[in-house]
Wavefront OBJ file of the C-alpha trace (Angstrom):
o trace
v 8.298 2.833 22.148
v 6.473 5.714 21.260
v 3.147 6.395 22.795
v 1.215 6.379 19.490
v 2.007 2.406 19.234
v 1.257 1.552 22.683
v -2.061 -0.928 22.621
v -4.630 0.944 24.245
v -5.634 4.463 24.218
v -4.815 7.779 25.829
v -7.389 10.333 26.375
v -10.262 8.594 24.740
v -13.357 6.902 26.295
v -13.006 3.170 25.781
v -15.666 0.700 24.467
v -16.037 -2.838 23.841
v -19.520 -3.880 22.428
v -21.268 -7.060 22.810
v -19.661 -8.650 19.336
v -16.366 -7.737 20.013
v -16.330 -9.611 23.542
v -17.847 -12.740 21.393
v -15.106 -12.254 19.200
v -11.849 -12.524 21.185
v -12.294 -9.482 23.514
v -11.460 -7.034 20.748
v -10.857 -3.674 22.388
v -10.750 -0.611 20.365
v -11.339 3.327 21.079
v -14.969 4.863 20.670
v -14.564 8.868 19.980
v -17.314 10.722 18.697
v -16.201 13.964 18.603
v -12.771 14.375 18.901
v -9.758 13.208 15.930
v -10.804 11.859 12.803
v -10.970 7.997 12.847
v -9.208 5.911 10.332
v -9.228 2.335 9.998
v -6.566 0.870 7.687
v -6.334 -2.298 6.282
v -3.374 -3.588 5.420
v -1.655 -1.728 7.722
v 1.529 -3.748 7.486
v 2.457 -3.139 4.407
v 4.838 -0.719 2.990
v 2.170 1.757 1.962
v -0.199 0.804 4.542
v 2.279 1.733 7.509
v 3.350 4.775 5.819
v 0.058 6.096 5.577
v -0.667 4.964 9.189
v 2.671 7.076 9.943
v 0.800 10.417 7.686
v -2.318 9.787 9.903
v -0.581 9.923 13.256
v 1.371 12.994 12.440
v -2.115 14.715 11.363
v -3.339 13.561 15.160
v -5.780 10.929 13.723
v -6.940 7.784 15.746
v -5.876 4.654 13.656
v -7.213 1.167 13.797
v -4.685 -0.684 11.966
v -5.754 -4.357 10.536
v -3.137 -7.002 8.918
v -3.196 -10.854 8.545
v 0.338 -11.150 9.863
v 1.874 -9.539 13.304
v 3.542 -6.474 13.082
v 7.261 -6.726 11.699
v 10.341 -5.418 12.920
v 10.483 -1.909 13.694
v 12.726 -1.269 10.928
v 9.527 -1.571 8.439
v 7.479 0.349 10.700
v 7.723 4.446 10.190
v 5.371 5.382 12.739
v 7.875 3.719 15.323
v 10.706 5.568 14.199
v 9.706 8.661 16.080
v 6.992 9.697 18.459
v 3.536 10.988 16.921
v 1.096 12.898 17.622
v -2.029 10.660 16.845
v -3.125 6.965 18.797
v -2.962 3.864 17.101
v -4.203 0.303 17.729
v -3.582 -2.684 15.698
v -5.522 -5.870 15.135
v -4.019 -9.226 13.583
v -6.957 -10.456 11.617
v -6.994 -12.103 8.562
v -9.623 -10.699 5.921
v -9.973 -14.293 4.592
v -10.949 -15.825 7.564
v -11.664 -13.229 10.658
v -14.047 -10.865 8.921
v -16.663 -10.931 12.023
v -14.210 -10.182 14.301
v -12.935 -7.126 11.503
v -16.888 -6.015 11.655
v -16.622 -6.083 15.176
v -13.513 -4.020 15.243
v -15.098 -1.366 12.731
v -18.419 -1.580 14.670
v -16.635 -0.578 17.700
v -14.480 2.179 16.756
v -16.683 3.545 13.936
v -14.447 5.037 11.772
v -15.245 7.872 9.444
v -12.782 6.495 6.828
v -11.385 2.896 5.711
v -8.485 2.364 3.848
v -7.883 -0.763 2.045
v -4.479 -1.430 1.407
v -5.014 -5.385 1.695
v -4.382 -7.400 -1.298
v -2.280 -10.321 -3.002
v 0.019 -8.047 -4.615
v 2.810 -9.887 -6.238
v 2.128 -9.794 -10.068
v 4.573 -12.877 -11.660
v 3.395 -15.341 -8.415
v -0.234 -14.661 -9.328
v 0.532 -17.193 -12.271
v 1.487 -19.930 -9.956
v -1.609 -20.179 -7.524
v -4.409 -17.665 -9.427
v -6.753 -18.880 -7.291
v -5.181 -17.627 -4.071
v -5.310 -14.112 -5.897
v -8.786 -13.865 -6.810
v -10.065 -15.774 -3.215
v -8.180 -12.430 -1.545
v -8.454 -9.804 -3.759
v -12.064 -10.568 -5.252
v -14.178 -12.919 -2.873
v -12.872 -11.662 0.329
v -12.899 -7.891 -0.275
v -16.228 -8.249 -2.014
v -17.618 -9.839 1.585
v -15.886 -7.068 3.559
v -17.561 -4.417 1.388
v -20.762 -5.882 1.896
v -20.081 -5.531 5.588
v -18.965 -1.563 4.981
v -21.867 -0.754 3.233
v -23.989 -1.262 6.528
v -21.163 0.390 8.878
v -22.988 3.389 10.230
v -20.948 6.876 10.078
v -18.675 5.773 7.212
v -17.859 8.657 5.126
v -15.340 7.594 2.874
v -13.670 4.092 1.779
v -10.443 4.581 -0.346
v -9.629 1.437 -2.223
v -5.843 1.034 -2.777
v -6.006 -0.226 -6.515
v -3.556 -0.673 -9.361
v -2.248 0.664 -12.472
v -1.961 -2.929 -13.349
v -5.600 -3.110 -14.112
v -5.090 -1.137 -17.583
v -2.263 -3.378 -18.667
v 0.150 -2.565 -21.102
v -0.605 0.912 -22.710
v 0.653 3.535 -25.171
v 0.700 7.044 -24.512
v -0.867 8.609 -21.365
v -3.260 6.946 -19.285
v -6.223 8.795 -17.677
v -8.178 7.600 -14.871
v -11.046 6.608 -17.254
v -8.844 4.021 -19.187
v -10.638 0.843 -20.359
v -9.339 -2.236 -17.918
v -7.012 -4.237 -20.008
v -5.739 -6.720 -17.057
v -2.846 -9.237 -18.375
v -2.233 -11.510 -15.291
v -4.197 -12.956 -12.721
v -2.729 -10.487 -10.236
v -4.149 -7.733 -12.517
v -7.691 -9.003 -13.315
v -8.439 -9.816 -9.837
v -7.990 -6.399 -8.939
v -9.680 -5.138 -11.936
v -12.541 -7.126 -11.108
v -12.499 -6.013 -7.553
v -12.992 -2.309 -8.607
v -15.588 -3.162 -11.227
v -17.998 -4.644 -8.254
v -17.146 -1.750 -6.170
v -18.335 0.538 -9.272
v -21.456 -1.662 -8.533
v -21.849 -0.802 -5.123
v -21.442 2.811 -5.796
v -24.161 2.833 -8.356
v -26.609 0.600 -6.171
v -26.015 1.687 -2.684
v -24.208 5.021 -3.162
v -21.365 3.334 -1.398
v -18.696 6.331 -0.884
v -15.732 4.739 -2.899
v -12.938 6.362 -4.190
v -9.803 4.597 -5.945
v -6.147 5.442 -6.322
v -3.492 3.842 -8.671
v 0.123 4.677 -7.891
v 3.444 4.332 -9.811
v 5.753 1.942 -8.653
v 6.491 3.052 -5.269
v 9.764 3.307 -3.152
v 11.466 4.469 -0.044
v 12.841 3.467 3.417
v 10.941 0.578 5.132
v 10.063 -1.206 1.931
v 9.903 -5.123 1.612
v 13.643 -5.988 0.530
v 12.110 -8.053 -2.253
v 11.324 -4.938 -4.150
v 13.848 -3.508 -6.662
v 14.967 -0.702 -4.954
v 15.596 -2.046 -1.531
v 17.088 -5.467 -2.807
v 19.282 -3.561 -5.290
v 20.925 -1.498 -2.356
v 21.072 -4.439 -0.204
v 22.365 -6.848 -2.735
v 25.202 -4.192 -3.883
v 26.378 -3.716 -0.586
v 26.736 -7.034 0.762
v 28.278 -8.767 -2.685
v 25.387 -10.341 -4.140
v 24.535 -10.646 -7.943
v 20.957 -9.003 -9.250
v 18.810 -10.620 -11.793
v 17.394 -7.934 -13.879
v 14.585 -9.648 -15.586
v 14.380 -8.722 -19.574
v 17.506 -6.854 -19.239
v 15.307 -4.364 -17.046
v 13.735 -2.433 -20.196
v 10.361 -1.877 -18.891
v 9.638 1.584 -18.250
v 8.162 2.914 -14.918
v 7.349 6.118 -12.789
v 9.071 5.756 -9.444
v 7.328 7.989 -6.710
v 8.418 8.001 -2.963
v 6.222 6.778 -0.326
v 5.596 10.166 1.305
v 4.460 11.499 -1.716
v 1.900 8.694 -1.900
v 0.940 8.697 1.518
v 0.221 12.377 1.268
v -1.780 12.151 -2.002
v -3.874 8.932 0.162
v -4.611 11.386 2.674
v -5.785 14.210 0.053
v -7.813 11.710 -1.264
v -9.674 10.426 1.759
v -10.659 13.732 2.931
v -11.349 15.397 0.074
v -11.919 13.186 -3.133
v -15.193 12.603 -4.865
v -16.925 9.318 -5.323
v -16.429 7.266 -7.474
v -13.278 8.705 -9.261
v -10.078 7.150 -9.699
v -6.869 9.588 -8.630
v -3.454 8.861 -9.934
v -0.117 9.329 -7.800
v 2.899 9.311 -10.045
v 5.947 11.092 -11.354
v 6.082 12.916 -14.566
v 9.367 11.176 -14.913
v 10.050 7.600 -16.650
v 13.111 5.405 -16.428
v 13.783 2.013 -17.669
v 14.552 -0.363 -14.472
v 18.100 -1.143 -16.011
v 18.553 2.876 -15.734
v 17.346 2.747 -12.108
v 19.670 0.070 -10.999
v 22.601 1.804 -12.795
v 21.880 4.833 -10.882
v 21.865 2.633 -7.326
v 25.145 1.365 -8.695
v 26.555 4.942 -9.164
v 25.513 5.964 -5.754
v 27.192 2.979 -4.307
v 30.319 2.984 -6.558
v 29.601 -0.420 -7.914
v 30.685 -1.481 -11.403
v 27.157 -2.406 -13.373
v 28.100 -5.503 -15.366
v 29.768 -6.768 -12.542
v 26.858 -6.516 -10.339
v 23.714 -7.692 -12.846
v 23.036 -11.028 -14.633
v 20.459 -10.870 -17.293
v 17.131 -13.227 -16.784
v 14.376 -14.103 -18.915
v 11.414 -11.772 -18.394
v 8.502 -12.329 -16.474
v 4.890 -13.711 -18.152
v 2.496 -10.861 -18.653
v 4.599 -8.264 -17.165
v 3.505 -4.547 -18.396
v 6.569 -2.907 -20.575
v 4.985 0.496 -19.376
v 1.986 2.542 -18.209
v 2.459 6.624 -18.024
v -0.144 7.762 -15.316
v -2.205 11.135 -16.080
v -2.652 12.738 -12.488
v -4.523 15.473 -13.804
v -7.496 15.153 -11.714
v -5.417 14.294 -8.671
v -3.734 17.667 -9.308
v -6.779 19.774 -10.037
v -9.073 18.559 -7.839
v -6.922 17.750 -4.713
v -3.904 20.256 -5.071
v -1.427 17.295 -5.260
v 1.698 16.715 -6.671
v 5.110 14.925 -5.766
v 8.099 16.645 -4.498
v 10.776 14.063 -3.573
v 12.807 13.601 -6.488
v 13.901 10.300 -7.672
v 17.330 11.155 -6.588
v 16.802 12.433 -3.153
v 14.331 9.063 -2.231
v 17.075 6.500 -3.673
v 19.446 8.518 -1.386
v 17.527 8.297 1.537
v 16.781 4.880 0.882
v 20.350 3.905 0.505
v 20.768 5.510 4.116
v 18.075 3.472 5.396
v 19.608 0.361 4.342
v 22.949 1.392 5.322
v 21.941 2.420 9.146
v 20.016 -0.518 9.444
v 21.941 -2.996 7.562
v 22.733 -5.687 10.467
v 18.994 -5.882 10.951
v 17.750 -6.157 7.271
v 20.233 -8.911 6.876
v 18.016 -10.808 9.399
v 15.093 -10.299 7.551
v 13.578 -12.207 4.933
v 15.070 -11.120 1.782
v 12.566 -12.963 -1.021
v 9.095 -13.333 -1.225
v 7.227 -15.763 0.687
v 3.555 -16.597 -0.306
v 0.786 -16.884 2.431
v -2.432 -17.928 0.498
l 1 2 3 4 5 6 7 8 9 10 11 12 13 14 15 16 17 18 19 20 21 22 23 24 25 26 27 28 29 30 31 32 33 34 35 36 37 38 39 40 41 42 43 44 45 46 47 48 49 50 51 52 53 54 55 56 57 58 59 60 61 62 63 64 65 66 67 68 69 70 71 72 73 74 75 76 77 78 79 80 81 82 83 84 85 86 87 88 89 90 91 92 93 94 95 96 97 98 99 100 101 102 103 104 105 106 107 108 109 110 111 112 113 114 115 116 117 118 119 120 121 122 123 124 125 126 127 128 129 130 131 132 133 134 135 136 137 138 139 140 141 142 143 144 145 146 147 148 149 150 151 152 153 154 155 156 157 158 159 160 161 162 163 164 165 166 167 168 169 170 171 172 173 174 175 176 177 178 179 180 181 182 183 184 185 186 187 188 189 190 191 192 193 194 195 196 197 198 199 200 201 202 203 204 205 206 207 208 209 210 211 212 213 214 215 216 217 218 219 220 221 222 223 224 225 226 227 228 229 230 231 232 233 234 235 236 237 238 239 240 241 242 243 244 245 246 247 248 249 250 251 252 253 254 255 256 257 258 259 260 261 262 263 264 265 266 267 268 269 270 271 272 273 274 275 276 277 278 279 280 281 282 283 284 285 286 287 288 289 290 291 292 293 294 295 296 297 298 299 300 301 302 303 304 305 306 307 308 309 310 311 312 313 314 315 316 317 318 319 320 321 322 323 324 325 326 327 328 329 330 331 332 333 334 335 336 337 338 339 340 341 342 343 344 345 346 347 348 349 350 351 352 353 354 355 356 357 358 359 360 361 362 363
């Protein structure tokens, strides 16, 4: 295991305050003047784990918090090779462990908190909408009320979603009015609006990111790109909802992680920053491209299924603010990203076959 993944810290003074001892002995580093300190909530998520990796490559000290235990190494890019920073993980649930999360953050004293934690599935949000509102609104509001009192916090990055805009025509700027069309999207929009209230009333240093469809190695297997690759390699049929007519911009996870780093370091509260490419493809085209790369016949592989309720047909994100203010632009092409993801699945096929391939809802 690389040094960045060892529980405990090398070369830093250790601090355990009384509050953390009362809440299970949470032990995190307390460094007042050395590398930048970043707390990542939702560090086990696809985007969260790649952001942790990006921070460690920069030599940062990172505390990761997620409600689930760390998954298999195949889903944790910061374990794929040695990194220069220091990392410590805490399994804590935003809905149930707020006092312990607060204790970790008080002891660590991060300069930045980046929050990826959310109930994130769109279609499933219709089944138990109250779970989405509990996590994405209530639990987050309680967290933010603690964070606004966190001494030394310079930046809070809230990982939002373009779903808040609903189905739009034309190019969507970061000032587009919200028009959510699913419980998931409504819950995220409500939280974004609450944070704007906190900025207006308390000067809370919030900035937002809204990324297009993210993909790359290490992604959960129920997402469209790894799912298509895995099914094609194992001879399973792929259901294509609505015939795959929805148009999307697919952006590689390293481009998103780099953009999020720049937002964390340089963005101006309370703005939102879009992360997307200028290339848009239908889901059907995406699946066809993967079939071509794997030499699988599309018509034999795909089954057309009914579309999901409330599914947005398209949103084309204007990234002008991100490019002009932060000097960011995506560099990984769709073709290169698909090839890299296919290689990841092939190289880890035996392990991935053992992993859950469908979304499992956790309230």
